[in-house]
C-alpha positions as CSV (number, residue, x, y, z in Angstrom):
1,M,32.0,7.9,159.9
2,F,33.1,4.2,160.4
3,R,35.5,2.9,157.8
4,S,36.5,-0.8,157.6
5,R,40.0,-1.8,158.5
6,P,42.4,-0.9,155.7
7,Q,44.6,-3.4,153.9
8,P,47.9,-3.7,156.0
9,T,51.2,-3.2,154.2
10,P,53.1,-6.5,154.4
11,P,56.2,-6.1,156.5
12,A,59.6,-6.9,155.0
13,P,62.2,-8.7,157.1
14,G,63.2,-6.6,160.1
15,Q,59.9,-4.6,160.0
16,E,56.8,-4.7,162.2
17,S,53.2,-4.0,161.0
18,V,51.2,-1.7,163.2
19,W,48.3,-4.0,162.4
20,D,50.0,-6.8,164.4
21,Y,50.1,-4.5,167.5
22,P,47.5,-5.3,170.2
23,R,44.4,-3.5,171.4
24,P,44.5,-2.7,174.3
25,P,48.0,-1.4,173.8
26,R,51.2,-3.1,175.1
27,L,54.0,-1.4,177.0
28,E,57.5,-2.5,176.4
29,R,61.1,-1.2,176.8
30,A,62.5,0.4,173.7
31,R,65.7,-1.3,172.6
32,Q,67.2,1.8,170.8
33,R,68.6,5.1,171.9
34,I,66.0,7.9,171.7
35,E,67.1,11.5,171.0
36,I,65.1,14.8,170.7
37,V,66.4,18.1,169.3
38,L,64.5,21.4,169.7
39,G,65.9,24.9,168.8
40,G,69.2,23.3,167.8
41,V,69.7,21.8,171.3
42,R,69.6,18.1,172.1
43,I,67.0,18.3,174.8
44,A,66.7,14.6,175.5
45,D,68.8,11.5,175.1
46,T,68.2,8.1,176.7
47,D,68.4,4.3,176.2
48,Q,65.9,3.8,179.0
49,A,62.6,4.7,177.2
50,F,59.4,2.7,176.9
51,R,57.4,2.3,173.8
52,V,53.6,1.9,173.6
53,L,52.3,-0.3,170.8
54,E,48.7,-0.1,169.7
55,T,46.8,-1.4,166.7
56,S,47.1,0.9,163.7
57,H,49.5,3.4,165.4
58,P,53.2,3.7,165.1
59,P,55.0,3.4,168.5
60,S,54.8,6.3,171.0
61,Y,58.1,6.7,173.0
62,Y,58.1,7.7,176.6
63,L,61.3,9.0,178.1
64,P,62.3,9.3,181.8
65,R,62.1,12.9,183.0
66,E,65.8,12.8,183.8
67,A,66.6,12.2,180.1
68,F,65.6,15.8,179.4
69,V,67.9,18.8,179.9
70,P,67.0,20.6,183.1
71,G,64.6,23.5,182.5
72,V,63.3,22.2,179.1
73,L,59.9,20.9,180.5
74,S,57.3,23.1,182.1
75,P,53.6,22.3,182.9
76,A,51.1,23.1,180.1
77,P,47.4,23.6,180.4
78,G,45.0,20.9,179.2
79,R,44.0,17.5,180.1
80,S,42.8,14.4,178.3
81,V,42.0,10.8,179.3
82,C,43.2,7.7,177.5
83,E,40.8,4.7,177.9
84,W,43.9,2.5,178.3
85,K,46.5,4.6,180.1
86,G,44.4,7.0,182.2
87,P,44.5,10.8,182.6
88,A,47.3,12.7,180.7
89,T,49.3,15.7,181.9
90,Y,50.7,18.0,179.2
91,W,54.2,19.7,179.0
92,T,55.6,22.7,177.1
93,L,59.1,22.2,175.8
94,A,61.6,25.1,175.3
95,A,65.2,25.3,174.1
96,G,67.4,27.3,171.8
97,G,64.8,30.1,171.6
98,R,62.0,27.8,170.5
99,V,58.9,27.0,172.5
100,A,56.6,24.0,171.7
101,E,53.4,24.5,173.7
102,A,51.8,21.3,175.1
103,A,54.1,19.2,172.8
104,G,54.7,16.6,175.5
105,W,52.5,14.5,177.7
106,S,52.8,12.1,180.6
107,Y,50.7,9.8,182.8
108,E,51.3,10.7,186.4
109,A,48.8,8.2,187.7
110,P,48.3,5.6,185.0
111,T,46.2,2.5,184.9
112,P,47.9,-0.6,186.4
113,A,49.2,-2.0,183.1
114,F,51.2,1.3,182.5
115,V,52.5,2.0,186.0
116,P,56.1,1.3,184.9
117,M,56.0,4.5,182.8
118,T,54.6,6.7,185.5
119,G,56.0,10.2,184.9
120,F,57.8,9.3,181.7
121,V,57.3,12.0,179.0
122,A,56.2,11.4,175.3
123,V,56.7,14.2,172.7
124,Y,55.0,15.0,169.5
125,A,57.7,14.7,166.8
126,G,56.2,17.4,164.5
127,P,57.0,20.5,166.6
128,M,60.6,19.3,167.3
129,D,63.6,19.9,165.0
130,E,64.0,16.2,165.0
131,C,63.4,13.0,167.0
132,R,65.6,10.0,166.5
133,V,65.1,6.3,167.2
134,G,68.4,4.3,167.0
135,G,69.9,7.2,165.0
136,E,67.1,7.3,162.5
137,V,65.1,10.6,162.1
138,V,61.4,9.8,162.6
139,T,58.4,11.0,160.7
140,P,55.4,12.2,162.9
141,Q,52.2,10.1,162.9
142,P,49.7,11.8,160.6
143,G,47.0,14.1,162.1
144,G,47.2,16.5,165.0
145,F,46.2,14.3,167.9
146,Y,48.3,11.1,167.9
147,G,51.9,11.1,168.9
148,G,53.5,8.0,167.2
149,W,56.9,8.1,165.6
150,I,57.3,6.4,162.2
151,T,60.6,4.8,161.3
152,S,61.7,2.5,158.5
153,T,61.0,-0.5,160.9
154,V,57.2,0.0,161.0
155,V,54.7,-0.2,158.2
156,G,51.0,0.9,158.1
157,P,48.8,2.3,157.0
158,F,48.8,4.5,160.1
159,K,45.8,5.9,161.9
160,G,45.6,9.7,162.0
161,G,45.3,10.7,158.3
162,P,42.1,11.6,156.5
163,G,39.5,8.9,156.5
164,S,41.1,6.9,159.4
165,M,38.7,8.0,162.2
166,G,36.8,4.8,162.4
167,W,39.8,2.4,162.4
C-alpha cells in the first residue's frame, strides 16, 4: 500500500534529517570512529568507514574488512540486489560464543557510484551487543530488512516501521 510522505521531524542544531538525504543515495566518508561488539568482544573498530545516506533511512555504515578481528566474518548464504549499489554478499559474524547469521553484507562488485566501498562490510545493529558511532550506542533502524543506525544526530521518521512500505 502506498502511503504519502510523512511529516519530517525538524532537526535541531547539529542534527540531520533523513528527509534531506538524497535519492539515489550518496556515499561519503564517516567522520566518526565506528565500533561493533558481539559476544562481549570488540569485533570491529575503525575511523575509515563510509556511510550511505538515502532519503528516509538512517545512515548505513560500511567498514573496511581489515577493521574486523580476524576470523569474525564468514560467508553466509543469500543474495539480494540493491537498485543503487548492485548485488550484495552476506556475512555471518561470530565472537565470544555468539553467532549472528547473515548479519553483515557487502558489495563486491558495486555500481560505479559505490566503487570506493567495494568489499567494505555493513552490519545490522540489532543482532550485535552494541554498535557505536563516535562513542554513542546506536539504535537499529526499524524493521527486519534495512540496516541503518540511528544516533542522536539524525531525525526521522525512519523507513522500516509499520506503514512505511510506500515511502
